[in-house]
DOTINU-628825 format. One record per residue (C-alpha): z, x, y; residue in one letter; residue number from 0. Coordinates in steps of 0.02 Angstrom, whole numbers, m for minus. Layout:
N
PT      pz      px      py  aa    i
PT       Z       X       Y   A  NUM
...
END
This chain:
303
PT      pz      px      py  aa    i
PT      70   m1044   m1264   M    0
PT     m85   m1117   m1184   A    1
PT    m237   m1003   m1185   S    2
PT    m247    m887   m1037   K    3
PT    m436    m871   m1053   Y    4
PT    m576    m956    m960   D    5
PT    m747    m955   m1044   V    6
PT    m911    m952    m948   V    7
PT   m1085    m958   m1022   T    8
PT   m1222    m842    m960   K    9
PT   m1407    m843   m1005   T   10
PT   m1479    m674    m961   L   11
PT   m1625    m683    m839   G   12
PT   m1673    m503    m879   A   13
PT   m1641    m377   m1017   A   14
PT   m1480    m278    m997   V   15
PT   m1443    m108   m1073   G   16
PT   m1310      26   m1051   A   17
PT   m1266      40    m868   G   18
PT   m1352    m124    m828   G   19
PT   m1263    m270    m748   S   20
PT   m1269    m455    m718   F   21
PT   m1163    m581    m625   T   22
PT   m1079    m742    m677   V   23
PT   m1012    m885    m574   A   24
PT    m827    m923    m566   Y   25
PT    m763   m1067    m671   P   26
PT    m722   m1220    m567   A   27
PT    m564   m1196    m466   G   28
PT    m553   m1008    m502   R   29
PT    m567    m861    m382   T   30
PT    m557    m672    m394   A   31
PT    m367    m680    m385   E   32
PT    m360    m765    m555   D   33
PT    m435    m614    m644   Y   34
PT    m389    m462    m540   L   35
PT    m292    m341    m648   G   36
PT    m332    m423    m814   A   37
PT    m407    m315    m952   T   38
PT    m424    m422   m1110   D   39
PT    m599    m491   m1075   H   40
PT    m725    m522   m1216   M   41
PT    m910    m561   m1234   I   42
PT    m970    m655   m1387   T   43
PT   m1141    m719   m1437   S   44
PT   m1243    m768   m1590   Q   45
PT   m1352    m613   m1571   S   46
PT   m1234    m466   m1543   Y   47
PT   m1066    m401   m1598   R   48
PT    m913    m451   m1498   T   49
PT    m885    m338   m1348   L   50
PT    m712    m296   m1283   F   51
PT    m670    m239   m1107   A   52
PT    m513    m155   m1172   K   53
PT    m615     m34   m1277   T   54
PT    m736       5   m1136   G   55
PT    m884     m97   m1197   D   56
PT    m901    m175   m1025   F   57
PT    m811    m193    m860   T   58
PT    m794    m340    m743   I   59
PT    m768    m336    m556   T   60
PT    m717    m501    m476   P   61
PT    m808    m516    m310   G   62
PT    m794    m637    m165   P   63
PT    m915    m764    m241   S   64
PT    m968    m701    m414   T   65
PT    m905    m589    m553   I   66
PT   m1003    m430    m589   S   67
PT   m1016    m376    m771   V   68
PT   m1071    m198    m811   V   69
PT   m1122    m155    m989   L   70
PT   m1056      16   m1042   N   71
PT   m1103      16   m1227   T   72
PT   m1274      68   m1293   G   73
PT   m1311    m109   m1348   L   74
PT   m1474    m182   m1278   A   75
PT   m1471    m367   m1236   M   76
PT   m1637    m459   m1224   A   77
PT   m1691    m577   m1087   V   78
PT   m1640    m755   m1131   G   79
PT   m1486    m701   m1230   S   80
PT   m1344    m827   m1218   V   81
PT   m1175    m746   m1191   L   82
PT   m1001    m820   m1190   Y   83
PT    m886    m721   m1075   I   84
PT    m700    m748   m1107   S   85
PT    m612    m705    m945   L   86
PT    m431    m651    m960   D   87
PT    m329    m732    m823   R   88
PT    m216    m603    m742   A   89
PT     m53    m693    m772   E   90
PT     107    m597    m782   T   91
PT     111    m480    m931   A   92
PT     295    m521    m957   A   93
PT     265    m704    m997   A   94
PT     363    m754   m1154   P   95
PT     263    m841   m1288   E   96
PT     372    m995   m1267   S   97
PT     308   m1027   m1091   V   98
PT     186   m1171   m1081   T   99
PT     101   m1217    m919   L  100
PT      93   m1403    m885   A  101
PT     m85   m1386    m821   N  102
PT    m163   m1213    m848   P  103
PT    m314   m1263    m744   A  104
PT    m204   m1286    m591   K  105
PT     m66   m1160    m625   M  106
PT     m50    m971    m636   T  107
PT     106    m886    m704   L  108
PT     163    m750    m584   M  109
PT     313    m636    m564   M  110
PT     424    m609    m412   P  111
PT     443    m425    m368   V  112
PT     545    m340    m232   K  113
PT     462    m184    m161   I  114
PT     568     m54     m74   T  115
PT     468      54      46   L  116
PT     617     158     102   G  117
PT     649     223     278   A  118
PT     485     308     326   P  119
PT     486     440     461   A  120
PT     418     408     635   T  121
PT     229     422     640   A  122
PT     171     596     689   D  123
PT      m4     599     764   A  124
PT     m24     787     736   D  125
PT      87     808     585   G  126
PT     m56     876     479   F  127
PT    m160     969     607   V  128
PT    m104    1020     780   E  129
PT    m238    1034     911   S  130
PT    m375    1152     853   Q  131
PT    m562    1161     830   N  132
PT    m655    1125     669   L  133
PT    m837    1158     628   T  134
PT    m949    1057     514   S  135
PT    m946    1209     399   A  136
PT    m759    1185     377   G  137
PT    m696    1327     486   V  138
PT    m534    1295     582   F  139
PT    m497    1391     740   S  140
PT    m320    1429     677   V  141
PT    m349    1453     491   S  142
PT    m519    1481     413   A  143
PT    m509    1339     287   T  144
PT    m402    1189     245   A  145
PT    m335    1285      95   A  146
PT    m285    1430     205   A  147
PT    m208    1311     330   A  148
PT    m102    1235     193   L  149
PT     m43    1406     136   L  150
PT      m4    1457     314   A  151
PT      90    1294     344   A  152
PT     m33    1255     482   A  153
PT     m81    1100     384   L  154
PT      70    1001     320   D  155
PT     m14     910     177   G  156
PT     127     798     113   V  157
PT     176     627     179   C  158
PT     355     567     163   D  159
PT     290     401      95   V  160
PT     112     342      59   P  161
PT      41     295     228   R  162
PT    m117     296     330   N  163
PT    m193     445     419   V  164
PT    m238     450     604   V  165
PT    m343     576     699   A  166
PT    m421     612     869   A  167
PT    m544     743     928   W  168
PT    m672     787    1061   T  169
PT    m856     776    1016   G  170
PT    m938     635     918   T  171
PT    m921     657     729   A  172
PT    m875     574     566   V  173
PT    m708     638     501   L  174
PT    m671     635     314   T  175
PT    m497     650     239   V  176
PT    m470     699      57   T  177
PT    m302     689     m30   G  178
PT    m205     599    m165   T  179
PT    m114     434    m178   D  180
PT      64     410    m239   E  181
PT       5     417    m420   Y  182
PT     m85     582    m397   G  183
PT    m260     509    m397   D  184
PT    m388     586    m279   V  185
PT    m449     476    m138   L  186
PT    m569     498       7   V  187
PT    m580     405     172   E  188
PT    m703     427     315   S  189
PT    m704     370     495   S  190
PT    m846     291     589   A  191
PT    m945     407     701   S  192
PT    m838     432     856   G  193
PT    m689     526     925   T  194
PT    m541     442     841   S  195
PT    m485     373     675   F  196
PT    m351     252     615   T  197
PT    m357     251     426   G  198
PT    m335     102     312   K  199
PT    m293     193     150   K  200
PT    m120     256      99   A  201
PT    m114     445      69   F  202
PT      32     535     m10   K  203
PT     m49     706      15   T  204
PT    m191     772     121   V  205
PT    m286     917      43   T  206
PT    m441     932     150   N  207
PT    m514     877     317   I  208
PT    m697     891     361   S  209
PT    m811     836     502   V  210
PT    m996     799     513   S  211
PT   m1016     898     675   A  212
PT    m917    1031     768   N  213
PT    m765     958     857   V  214
PT    m630    1025     971   T  215
PT    m449     978    1005   A  216
PT    m433     899     833   L  217
PT    m266     821     786   T  218
PT    m229     738     620   V  219
PT     m67     654     570   G  220
PT      22     502     501   T  221
PT      13     322     557   G  222
PT     128     172     540   V  223
PT      36      81     399   V  224
PT     131      94     234   L  225
PT      52      90      60   G  226
PT     105     m31     m76   L  227
PT     141      32    m254   P  228
PT      63    m118    m343   V  229
PT     m94    m221    m324   F  230
PT     m78    m361    m195   L  231
PT    m214    m489    m227   A  232
PT    m182    m596     m74   D  233
PT     m82    m568      85   A  234
PT     m11    m743      58   A  235
PT      75    m678     m99   D  236
PT     202    m589      13   V  237
PT     346    m711      24   T  238
PT     469    m612     129   K  239
PT     476    m461     244   E  240
PT     645    m376     253   I  241
PT     708    m251     382   L  242
PT     877    m169     355   D  243
PT     928    m306     234   G  244
PT     883    m457     341   V  245
PT     725    m558     370   A  246
PT     602    m462     479   A  247
PT     482    m518     613   T  248
PT     312    m535     531   A  249
PT     208    m379     521   G  250
PT      28    m361     462   T  251
PT     m10    m373     277   I  252
PT    m177    m310     211   A  253
PT    m219    m363      34   A  254
PT    m308    m247     m86   A  255
PT    m495    m229     m63   V  256
PT    m595    m339    m182   L  257
PT    m758    m243    m163   T  258
PT    m804     m79    m247   T  259
PT    m702      57    m160   P  260
PT    m796     175     m45   S  261
PT    m753     302      90   A  262
PT    m738     163     219   T  263
PT    m657      19     124   T  264
PT    m473     m24     133   G  265
PT    m332      20      14   D  266
PT    m352     m22    m170   I  267
PT    m175     m92    m180   R  268
PT    m142    m157      m5   G  269
PT     m39    m102     144   T  270
PT     100    m159     259   Y  271
PT     109    m127     447   N  272
PT     286    m179     495   P  273
PT     319    m262     662   N  274
PT     453    m131     699   S  275
PT     378      43     684   A  276
PT     456     164     559   P  277
PT     583     281     641   N  278
PT     666     368     495   G  279
PT     812     246     484   T  280
PT     733      73     470   R  281
PT     724      18     288   V  282
PT     578     m92     241   F  283
PT     566    m207      90   E  284
PT     446    m343      35   L  285
PT     463    m490     m82   G  286
PT     297    m527    m166   I  287
PT     219    m624    m310   W  288
PT     116    m519    m429   V  289
PT       4    m570    m574   R  290
PT      27    m407    m667   D  291
PT     169    m292    m611   P  292
PT      87    m143    m697   S  293
PT     m83    m155    m612   Y  294
PT    m114     m24    m477   T  295
PT    m287     m77    m422   G  296
PT    m464     m17    m450   A  297
PT    m504     168    m466   A  298
PT    m492     261    m301   Q  299
PT    m652     318    m217   Y  300
PT    m651     506    m241   A  301
PT    m816     552    m160   G  302
END
């Protein structure tokens, strides 16, 4: 099989030690999509031992225009060091060894996957928190804390499917939602300063809600944006939208964020906002191309 690696050369403009970073340019014709989800990267040189991303020696983050490399090992690299970075192209992990690409520089082996998102319930704008006050110290007017609200069933902390969170309140504040995704990983999302919030991340559970200033008439619930279970590198990789077994009117596809996740970035895997809103009976499916069907995106921002 043709090599699935691209090699770039980097001459360090400054010394780099543990925790330090540098950037490299993309090889000609390559973009972030070619490497997202890949893990078998290597760094070789004439001065240092070979470094392997798989063993945690370094990490790479493909960005919009350059690739960021962060050194995690205790090795110190001097200014002027010449490094050869072998970039693992994120082609499908299921590729048989007998597959040969006619032109690896122009082709990427991908896998078709059908995603079933089920029949999500109708969005419920106050499904988590019915109208009540909340202070910046975390005191609810109905239950003293989010934990107490959960125990008292005043805060229904579980979504039927991974989906976005919506909220509204009186009094300008930043609202922050903490919860977990469908794989049980903690994630955090914050609103802009204002009186409403339509989240971009897909929560499976909500475990805490906080505000930067006292608010009244707070409601928190579920939206219509559905989370994807696998990393979607590009919205164009969705080949078909299906509603109740037939082709659907186009909805809105949001690809996974390519920047380092934060409290205000989008979903690490991507989301789907169907043209027909979920109502508990509509069944949504997507046909997509994936580079690695096991990759679930970057680590969630957990605060």
